[in-house]
Phi, psi and omega in degrees: 000324180299322181292322180301317175295329177294320184264000180300311182306316182297313183298314177301323182292318174297324179295313177303309185297323178295315183282331181260350184232308183286311183298311176308314184298316179299317183292321178293320178298325180286324178295323182291321180296315179298319181300313178300324183285334183271359183296148177220170181297142182088351179292135174276128185224166171230133177280171179290345179269355177094016177283124176265142175187183180235131184287127174249342181194161173243151172242105185286327184293331171238027174048052187225166181238150175252126188250135173263127178235184180289339183266348184133201182263133180222144177263126179236155171285146183297335184281356183261010176272130181274121181294313188291314177293320178293322179289324174297320177299321185265354176285145181302148184290148180300140177290138178287141179284145177292128178260113178234000000 
């Protein structure tokens, strides 16, 4: 019993690290994977490097998307699309508050 009380703080520390660091990272990675899998033609997206565009086609053999931008067509890897920025881009605009 004495040995268990000696290792209790270390065990507790590993549990805290798991629930506050490892588990949220795994959950976010799963959400990003689902987001990349659910992309479809016509979606407006932003890449992690800040490139804005609209998806016009997919290349399944090398897991990439073809994006139409103001400069032309560019091919990006699916993992380079920013989930957070793309979702902010596609959400409806916030209602303006009444100014009186």
